[in-house]
DRENDO-1510 file (C-alpha; in Angstrom, 1 decimal, always signed):
<recs>
REC; n; res; u; v; w
REC; 1; MET; -32.8; +31.1; -112.6 .
REC; 2; SER; -31.7; +29.7; -109.3 .
REC; 3; SER; -28.7; +30.9; -107.3 .
REC; 4; GLN; -25.6; +28.6; -107.3 .
REC; 5; PRO; -24.8; +26.7; -104.1 .
REC; 6; LYS; -23.2; +29.1; -101.8 .
REC; 7; SER; -19.5; +29.1; -100.9 .
REC; 8; ASP; -18.5; +27.5; -97.5 .
REC; 9; SER; -17.8; +30.8; -96.0 .
REC; 10; ALA; -20.8; +31.1; -93.6 .
REC; 11; PRO; -19.8; +31.4; -89.9 .
REC; 12; ARG; -20.1; +28.3; -87.8 .
REC; 13; THR; -20.7; +28.1; -84.0 .
REC; 14; ALA; -18.8; +26.0; -81.6 .
REC; 15; HIS; -21.0; +23.0; -82.4 .
REC; 16; ALA; -19.8; +22.9; -86.1 .
REC; 17; ARG; -17.6; +19.9; -85.7 .
REC; 18; THR; -20.1; +17.7; -84.0 .
REC; 19; ARG; -19.0; +14.1; -84.8 .
REC; 20; ASP; -20.5; +10.7; -84.0 .
REC; 21; ALA; -19.0; +7.8; -82.1 .
REC; 22; LEU; -17.0; +6.8; -85.2 .
REC; 23; GLY; -15.7; +10.3; -85.9 .
REC; 24; ARG; -18.2; +11.1; -88.8 .
REC; 25; PRO; -19.4; +14.7; -88.9 .
REC; 26; LEU; -23.0; +15.7; -89.3 .
REC; 27; HIS; -22.9; +17.3; -92.8 .
REC; 28; ASP; -26.2; +16.4; -94.6 .
REC; 29; LEU; -29.9; +16.6; -93.6 .
REC; 30; ARG; -32.5; +14.8; -95.6 .
REC; 31; ILE; -36.1; +16.1; -94.9 .
REC; 32; SER; -39.1; +13.9; -96.0 .
REC; 33; LEU; -42.1; +16.3; -96.4 .
REC; 34; LEU; -44.8; +13.7; -96.7 .
REC; 35; ASP; -45.2; +10.0; -97.0 .
REC; 36; GLN; -47.5; +10.0; -100.1 .
REC; 37; CYS; -46.4; +9.5; -103.6 .
REC; 38; ASN; -48.1; +9.5; -107.1 .
REC; 39; PHE; -46.1; +6.5; -108.1 .
REC; 40; ARG; -46.4; +2.9; -106.9 .
REC; 41; CYS; -42.8; +1.7; -107.6 .
REC; 42; PRO; -42.7; -2.1; -106.6 .
REC; 43; TYR; -39.4; -1.6; -104.8 .
REC; 44; CYS; -40.7; +1.2; -102.6 .
REC; 45; MET; -44.6; +1.5; -102.4 .
REC; 46; PRO; -46.1; -1.6; -104.1 .
REC; 47; GLU; -49.7; -1.1; -105.1 .
REC; 48; ASP; -51.1; -4.1; -103.4 .
REC; 49; GLU; -50.1; -2.7; -100.0 .
REC; 50; PHE; -50.3; +1.1; -100.7 .
REC; 51; HIS; -53.9; +0.9; -102.2 .
REC; 52; ALA; -56.7; +3.5; -102.2 .
REC; 53; ASP; -57.7; +2.7; -98.6 .
REC; 54; TYR; -54.2; +2.9; -97.2 .
REC; 55; GLU; -54.0; +5.5; -94.4 .
REC; 56; PHE; -51.1; +7.9; -94.9 .
REC; 57; LEU; -50.2; +10.5; -92.3 .
REC; 58; ARG; -52.8; +13.2; -91.7 .
REC; 59; LYS; -51.8; +16.9; -92.0 .
REC; 60; GLN; -51.6; +17.4; -88.2 .
REC; 61; GLN; -49.3; +14.3; -87.9 .
REC; 62; ARG; -46.8; +15.9; -90.2 .
REC; 63; LEU; -44.3; +18.5; -89.3 .
REC; 64; THR; -45.3; +22.1; -90.2 .
REC; 65; TYR; -43.0; +24.3; -92.2 .
REC; 66; ASP; -42.1; +26.2; -89.0 .
REC; 67; GLU; -41.2; +23.0; -87.2 .
REC; 68; ILE; -39.1; +21.8; -90.2 .
REC; 69; LEU; -37.3; +25.2; -90.2 .
REC; 70; ARG; -36.6; +25.0; -86.5 .
REC; 71; VAL; -34.9; +21.6; -86.9 .
REC; 72; ALA; -33.0; +22.7; -89.9 .
REC; 73; ARG; -31.7; +25.8; -88.2 .
REC; 74; VAL; -30.4; +23.8; -85.3 .
REC; 75; ALA; -28.8; +21.2; -87.7 .
REC; 76; THR; -26.9; +24.0; -89.3 .
REC; 77; ARG; -25.5; +25.0; -86.0 .
REC; 78; LEU; -24.2; +21.4; -85.6 .
REC; 79; GLY; -22.5; +21.6; -89.0 .
REC; 80; VAL; -25.1; +20.7; -91.6 .
REC; 81; SER; -24.5; +22.6; -94.9 .
REC; 82; LYS; -26.4; +20.3; -97.3 .
REC; 83; ILE; -30.2; +20.0; -97.1 .
REC; 84; ARG; -32.2; +17.7; -99.4 .
REC; 85; LEU; -36.0; +17.7; -99.7 .
REC; 86; THR; -37.5; +14.2; -100.3 .
REC; 87; GLY; -40.7; +12.2; -99.8 .
REC; 88; GLY; -42.7; +10.3; -100.8 .
REC; 89; GLU; -42.9; +12.7; -103.6 .
REC; 90; PRO; -42.2; +16.2; -102.3 .
REC; 91; LEU; -43.9; +17.9; -105.2 .
REC; 92; LEU; -47.2; +16.8; -104.0 .
REC; 93; ASP; -46.9; +19.5; -101.5 .
REC; 94; LYS; -48.5; +22.4; -103.3 .
REC; 95; ASN; -46.7; +25.1; -101.1 .
REC; 96; LEU; -43.3; +23.7; -101.4 .
REC; 97; ALA; -41.7; +27.0; -102.6 .
REC; 98; GLU; -42.5; +28.6; -99.3 .
REC; 99; LEU; -40.5; +26.0; -97.5 .
REC; 100; VAL; -37.6; +26.2; -100.0 .
REC; 101; ALA; -37.4; +30.0; -99.5 .
REC; 102; GLY; -37.3; +29.6; -95.7 .
REC; 103; LEU; -34.4; +27.0; -96.0 .
REC; 104; ALA; -32.5; +29.0; -98.6 .
REC; 105; GLU; -32.3; +31.8; -96.0 .
REC; 106; LEU; -30.7; +29.7; -93.3 .
REC; 107; PRO; -27.0; +30.7; -92.7 .
REC; 108; GLY; -24.6; +27.9; -93.7 .
REC; 109; VAL; -26.8; +26.1; -96.1 .
REC; 110; ASP; -24.6; +25.8; -99.1 .
REC; 111; ASP; -26.5; +23.2; -101.1 .
REC; 112; LEU; -30.3; +22.9; -101.2 .
REC; 113; ALA; -31.6; +20.2; -103.4 .
REC; 114; LEU; -34.7; +18.2; -104.2 .
REC; 115; THR; -35.3; +14.6; -105.0 .
REC; 116; THR; -38.4; +13.9; -107.2 .
REC; 117; ASN; -39.7; +11.4; -109.7 .
REC; 118; GLY; -40.2; +14.4; -112.0 .
REC; 119; MET; -43.7; +14.0; -113.1 .
REC; 120; LEU; -44.9; +17.2; -111.5 .
REC; 121; LEU; -41.7; +19.3; -112.0 .
REC; 122; ALA; -42.1; +21.1; -115.3 .
REC; 123; PRO; -44.7; +23.7; -114.2 .
REC; 124; LEU; -42.9; +24.3; -110.9 .
REC; 125; ALA; -39.3; +24.4; -111.9 .
REC; 126; ASP; -39.0; +28.2; -112.3 .
REC; 127; GLN; -41.0; +28.9; -109.1 .
REC; 128; LEU; -38.6; +26.6; -107.1 .
REC; 129; ALA; -35.4; +28.1; -108.6 .
REC; 130; GLY; -36.8; +31.5; -107.8 .
REC; 131; ALA; -37.4; +30.5; -104.2 .
REC; 132; GLY; -33.7; +29.5; -103.8 .
REC; 133; LEU; -33.6; +25.7; -104.7 .
REC; 134; HIS; -30.1; +24.9; -106.1 .
REC; 135; ARG; -30.6; +21.6; -107.9 .
REC; 136; VAL; -32.7; +18.5; -108.4 .
REC; 137; THR; -32.2; +14.8; -108.6 .
REC; 138; ILE; -34.7; +12.8; -110.7 .
REC; 139; SER; -35.5; +9.2; -110.1 .
REC; 140; LEU; -35.8; +7.6; -113.6 .
REC; 141; ASP; -35.3; +3.9; -113.7 .
REC; 142; SER; -35.5; +3.4; -117.5 .
REC; 143; LEU; -36.4; +5.0; -120.8 .
REC; 144; ASP; -38.1; +1.9; -122.1 .
REC; 145; GLU; -41.8; +2.7; -121.9 .
REC; 146; THR; -42.9; -0.7; -120.9 .
REC; 147; VAL; -40.2; -1.0; -118.2 .
REC; 148; PHE; -40.8; +2.5; -116.9 .
REC; 149; LYS; -44.6; +1.8; -116.5 .
REC; 150; ARG; -43.8; -1.4; -114.7 .
REC; 151; MET; -41.3; +0.3; -112.4 .
REC; 152; SER; -43.6; +3.2; -111.5 .
REC; 153; GLY; -46.5; +0.8; -110.7 .
REC; 154; GLY; -48.3; +1.8; -113.9 .
REC; 155; ARG; -48.7; +5.4; -112.8 .
REC; 156; GLY; -45.8; +7.2; -114.6 .
REC; 157; ASP; -45.8; +9.4; -117.7 .
REC; 158; MET; -42.3; +9.4; -119.1 .
REC; 159; LYS; -43.0; +12.3; -121.3 .
REC; 160; LYS; -43.9; +14.5; -118.3 .
REC; 161; VAL; -40.7; +13.3; -116.5 .
REC; 162; LEU; -38.5; +14.2; -119.5 .
REC; 163; ALA; -40.3; +17.6; -119.7 .
REC; 164; GLY; -39.6; +18.1; -116.0 .
REC; 165; ILE; -35.8; +17.4; -116.6 .
REC; 166; ASP; -35.9; +20.0; -119.5 .
REC; 167; ALA; -37.7; +22.5; -117.3 .
REC; 168; ALA; -35.2; +22.1; -114.5 .
REC; 169; GLU; -32.3; +22.6; -116.8 .
REC; 170; ALA; -33.8; +25.8; -118.2 .
REC; 171; ALA; -34.4; +27.0; -114.8 .
REC; 172; GLY; -30.8; +26.5; -113.7 .
REC; 173; LEU; -31.4; +23.7; -111.2 .
REC; 174; SER; -28.3; +22.0; -112.0 .
REC; 175; PRO; -26.2; +19.9; -112.1 .
REC; 176; ILE; -29.2; +17.5; -112.6 .
REC; 177; LYS; -28.6; +14.0; -111.4 .
REC; 178; ILE; -30.6; +11.1; -112.7 .
REC; 179; ASN; -31.0; +8.2; -110.2 .
REC; 180; VAL; -31.4; +4.7; -111.7 .
REC; 181; VAL; -32.2; +1.8; -109.4 .
REC; 182; VAL; -30.9; -1.3; -111.3 .
REC; 183; GLN; -32.7; -4.6; -110.8 .
REC; 184; ARG; -31.5; -7.8; -112.5 .
REC; 185; GLY; -34.2; -9.1; -114.9 .
REC; 186; VAL; -36.2; -5.9; -114.6 .
REC; 187; ASN; -34.4; -2.9; -116.1 .
REC; 188; ASP; -30.7; -3.9; -116.3 .
REC; 189; HIS; -31.0; -4.6; -120.0 .
REC; 190; THR; -32.1; -0.9; -120.6 .
REC; 191; VAL; -29.2; +0.9; -118.7 .
REC; 192; LEU; -26.9; +1.5; -121.7 .
REC; 193; ASP; -29.7; +3.0; -123.7 .
REC; 194; LEU; -30.5; +5.5; -120.9 .
REC; 195; LEU; -26.8; +6.3; -120.6 .
REC; 196; ASP; -26.6; +6.9; -124.3 .
REC; 197; HIS; -29.6; +9.3; -124.0 .
REC; 198; PHE; -28.1; +11.5; -121.4 .
REC; 199; ARG; -24.5; +11.5; -122.7 .
REC; 200; GLY; -23.5; +15.0; -123.6 .
REC; 201; SER; -26.3; +16.6; -121.7 .
REC; 202; GLU; -24.2; +17.5; -118.6 .
REC; 203; HIS; -26.7; +15.5; -116.5 .
REC; 204; VAL; -25.1; +13.0; -114.2 .
REC; 205; VAL; -26.6; +9.5; -114.3 .
REC; 206; ARG; -26.1; +7.5; -111.2 .
REC; 207; LEU; -26.5; +3.7; -111.2 .
REC; 208; ILE; -27.8; +2.4; -107.8 .
REC; 209; GLU; -27.6; -1.1; -106.6 .
REC; 210; PHE; -31.0; -2.4; -105.6 .
REC; 211; MET; -30.9; -2.3; -101.8 .
REC; 212; ASP; -32.6; -4.0; -98.9 .
REC; 213; VAL; -34.3; -0.9; -97.7 .
REC; 214; GLY; -37.4; -1.3; -95.7 .
REC; 215; ASN; -39.4; -4.4; -95.4 .
REC; 216; ARG; -41.8; -4.4; -98.4 .
REC; 217; ASN; -39.7; -4.6; -101.5 .
REC; 218; GLY; -39.1; -8.4; -101.6 .
REC; 219; TRP; -35.4; -7.8; -101.7 .
REC; 220; ARG; -33.1; -10.7; -102.8 .
REC; 221; MET; -29.3; -10.8; -103.5 .
REC; 222; ASP; -29.9; -12.3; -106.9 .
REC; 223; GLN; -31.8; -9.1; -108.0 .
REC; 224; VAL; -28.7; -7.0; -107.4 .
REC; 225; VAL; -26.5; -6.2; -110.3 .
REC; 226; PRO; -23.1; -5.3; -108.8 .
REC; 227; SER; -21.6; -2.0; -109.8 .
REC; 228; ARG; -18.5; -3.6; -111.0 .
REC; 229; ASP; -20.5; -5.7; -113.6 .
REC; 230; LEU; -22.2; -2.5; -114.7 .
REC; 231; LEU; -19.0; -0.7; -114.9 .
REC; 232; GLU; -17.6; -3.4; -117.1 .
REC; 233; GLN; -20.6; -3.2; -119.4 .
REC; 234; VAL; -20.3; +0.6; -119.7 .
REC; 235; VAL; -16.5; +0.5; -120.4 .
REC; 236; GLN; -17.0; -1.9; -123.2 .
REC; 237; ARG; -19.0; +0.7; -125.0 .
REC; 238; TRP; -17.6; +4.0; -123.8 .
REC; 239; PRO; -14.0; +4.3; -122.2 .
REC; 240; LEU; -14.2; +5.9; -118.7 .
REC; 241; ARG; -11.8; +7.5; -116.3 .
REC; 242; ARG; -12.1; +7.6; -112.6 .
REC; 243; VAL; -12.4; +11.2; -110.9 .
REC; 244; ASP; -12.2; +12.3; -107.3 .
REC; 245; LYS; -15.1; +12.8; -105.0 .
REC; 246; ASN; -16.7; +16.2; -105.0 .
REC; 247; TYR; -16.8; +16.3; -101.2 .
REC; 248; PRO; -16.0; +14.0; -98.2 .
REC; 249; GLY; -18.8; +11.4; -97.7 .
REC; 250; GLU; -20.0; +11.5; -101.3 .
REC; 251; VAL; -21.6; +8.1; -101.8 .
REC; 252; ALA; -21.2; +7.8; -105.6 .
REC; 253; ARG; -18.0; +6.6; -107.3 .
REC; 254; ARG; -17.5; +9.1; -110.1 .
REC; 255; TYR; -16.4; +8.5; -113.6 .
REC; 256; LYS; -16.2; +10.7; -116.7 .
REC; 257; TYR; -16.4; +9.6; -120.4 .
REC; 258; VAL; -13.0; +9.8; -121.9 .
REC; 259; ASP; -14.6; +11.5; -125.0 .
REC; 260; GLY; -15.8; +14.3; -122.8 .
REC; 261; GLN; -19.5; +13.5; -123.1 .
REC; 262; GLY; -20.2; +13.8; -119.3 .
REC; 263; GLU; -20.1; +12.0; -116.1 .
REC; 264; ILE; -21.7; +8.9; -114.5 .
REC; 265; GLY; -21.7; +7.5; -111.0 .
REC; 266; PHE; -22.1; +4.2; -109.3 .
REC; 267; ILE; -23.7; +3.8; -105.9 .
REC; 268; SER; -22.7; +0.3; -104.4 .
REC; 269; SER; -24.1; +0.2; -100.9 .
REC; 270; VAL; -24.7; -3.6; -101.1 .
REC; 271; THR; -21.4; -4.8; -102.6 .
REC; 272; GLU; -19.1; -2.1; -101.5 .
REC; 273; PRO; -20.5; -0.3; -98.3 .
REC; 274; PHE; -19.5; +3.2; -97.6 .
REC; 275; CYS; -20.9; +3.6; -94.0 .
REC; 276; GLY; -17.5; +4.8; -92.9 .
REC; 277; GLY; -17.9; +8.1; -94.7 .
REC; 278; CYS; -21.7; +8.6; -94.0 .
REC; 279; SER; -22.6; +12.1; -92.7 .
REC; 280; ARG; -26.4; +12.1; -93.2 .
REC; 281; ALA; -29.3; +12.5; -90.9 .
REC; 282; ARG; -32.9; +11.9; -92.1 .
REC; 283; LEU; -36.0; +13.6; -90.7 .
REC; 284; SER; -39.3; +11.9; -91.5 .
REC; 285; ALA; -42.6; +13.7; -92.3 .
REC; 286; ASP; -43.8; +13.0; -88.8 .
REC; 287; GLY; -40.8; +14.4; -87.0 .
REC; 288; VAL; -38.6; +11.3; -86.3 .
REC; 289; LEU; -34.9; +11.7; -86.8 .
REC; 290; TYR; -33.1; +8.7; -88.2 .
REC; 291; THR; -29.3; +8.3; -88.4 .
REC; 292; CYS; -29.2; +5.6; -90.9 .
REC; 293; LEU; -31.1; +4.6; -94.0 .
REC; 294; PHE; -31.5; +1.1; -92.6 .
REC; 295; ALA; -32.5; +2.2; -89.2 .
REC; 296; SER; -35.1; +0.3; -87.2 .
REC; 297; GLN; -35.9; +3.2; -84.9 .
REC; 298; GLY; -35.3; +6.9; -84.5 .
REC; 299; THR; -35.9; +9.8; -82.2 .
REC; 300; ASP; -39.2; +11.7; -82.1 .
REC; 301; LEU; -38.6; +15.4; -82.4 .
REC; 302; ARG; -42.2; +16.3; -83.0 .
REC; 303; GLU; -43.1; +16.1; -79.2 .
REC; 304; SER; -40.2; +18.3; -78.2 .
REC; 305; LEU; -41.2; +20.8; -81.0 .
REC; 306; ARG; -44.8; +21.0; -80.0 .
REC; 307; ASN; -43.8; +21.3; -76.3 .
REC; 308; ASP; -42.1; +24.5; -77.3 .
REC; 309; ALA; -38.5; +23.3; -76.9 .
REC; 310; ASP; -36.3; +26.3; -77.6 .
REC; 311; GLU; -33.3; +26.4; -79.9 .
REC; 312; ASP; -30.8; +25.5; -77.2 .
REC; 313; GLU; -32.8; +22.5; -76.1 .
REC; 314; LEU; -33.2; +21.3; -79.6 .
REC; 315; THR; -29.6; +21.7; -80.2 .
REC; 316; ASP; -28.8; +19.6; -77.2 .
REC; 317; ILE; -31.2; +16.9; -78.4 .
REC; 318; LEU; -29.7; +16.6; -81.8 .
REC; 319; SER; -26.2; +16.9; -80.7 .
REC; 320; ARG; -26.8; +14.0; -78.2 .
REC; 321; ILE; -28.3; +11.9; -80.9 .
REC; 322; TRP; -25.4; +12.4; -83.3 .
REC; 323; LEU; -22.7; +12.0; -80.6 .
REC; 324; GLN; -24.1; +8.6; -79.7 .
REC; 325; ARG; -24.6; +7.5; -83.4 .
REC; 326; ALA; -22.6; +4.3; -84.4 .
REC; 327; ASP; -24.6; +2.9; -87.3 .
REC; 328; ARG; -22.8; +0.7; -89.7 .
REC; 329; TYR; -25.6; -1.5; -91.1 .
REC; 330; SER; -24.2; -2.0; -94.6 .
REC; 331; GLU; -20.7; -2.8; -93.4 .
REC; 332; LEU; -21.8; -5.1; -90.7 .
REC; 333; ARG; -24.4; -7.2; -92.7 .
REC; 334; SER; -23.0; -9.8; -95.3 .
REC; 335; PRO; -24.7; -9.3; -98.7 .
REC; 336; GLU; -24.7; -13.0; -99.0 .
REC; 337; LEU; -26.7; -13.3; -95.8 .
REC; 338; ALA; -28.9; -10.2; -96.2 .
REC; 339; GLU; -31.9; -12.2; -97.3 .
REC; 340; ALA; -32.1; -13.7; -93.9 .
REC; 341; HIS; -31.3; -10.5; -92.1 .
REC; 342; MET; -34.6; -10.1; -90.1 .
REC; 343; GLN; -34.1; -6.6; -88.6 .
REC; 344; ARG; -37.2; -4.5; -89.2 .
REC; 345; LYS; -36.2; -1.3; -91.0 .
REC; 346; VAL; -37.9; +2.0; -91.7 .
REC; 347; GLU; -39.5; +2.2; -95.1 .
REC; 348; MET; -37.8; +4.1; -97.8 .
REC; 349; TYR; -41.0; +6.1; -98.7 .
REC; 350; ARG; -40.9; +7.5; -95.2 .
REC; 351; ILE; -37.3; +8.9; -95.3 .
REC; 352; GLY; -36.3; +9.2; -98.9 .
REC; 353; GLY; -33.5; +7.3; -100.5 .
</recs>
């Protein structure tokens, strides 16, 4: 069984309250372990572009575990207490438990989580929990077999994903969150069935507006189902009550079923941006630090790491990056004009969601 997230009693240094140009603290670090995935979701890694001959990062281009731990250790000095491992698909890294164990030992890490599509999770859940992982988030866009196949690029096995969820629950990797990217005309008609399946399970389903992340997903505003519309549909079937955020900067608006059968969340970054509370930095597999999900560029840390920058030097670099941060992409762009927004953005598969 995994240990529960630690209390927020770990000591902090003088850097603990590092805030960006808009006063937002550095609280979360998302670490992408590799840019490869065993799915080909059309909104992230469409098969026609990420084919058998596509050249992903080579091993020597990716950060080593030691390099990742060095960055994470410095990030905790600056106030990070939540670390999430992402991809690509992080479970393709066969030695992942070793990295989890190293991150779990860092002072100040209160919440250590993993985002995965769940296909490879079942045989690894106990090992990851034993290494110190606290919880998992599963990307699962539909329980309709045909829709699921389409949205995983024909590569997903839903039975294995559901087995992974069960194994994670048994291993104590909870609360388990189920992330659902809702696209109009693709999977929006299956949302209520998915919610019904997980009601009473204590797993938290989060309905995510289809976002204009990256440059390859063919995003259009008419494909977005606004969260307010989804909320209306859900309330017509199951009464809900609004509940407070778990922590400052939480992106999901939380609701609980009035009948006590669990919780759902809505992530509305297109129609109701929440940049003002964003406290996340993202580290790509090749060592670039991004300060926004929609960033067009980041800061290369790999060169400094491989030139033997010590902890103080790395602290200065990260601190300077965060102090200068003023990203507000979702608040500044108008959803109605987003289709014409030509800014080149980093791809989601490189930095996680």
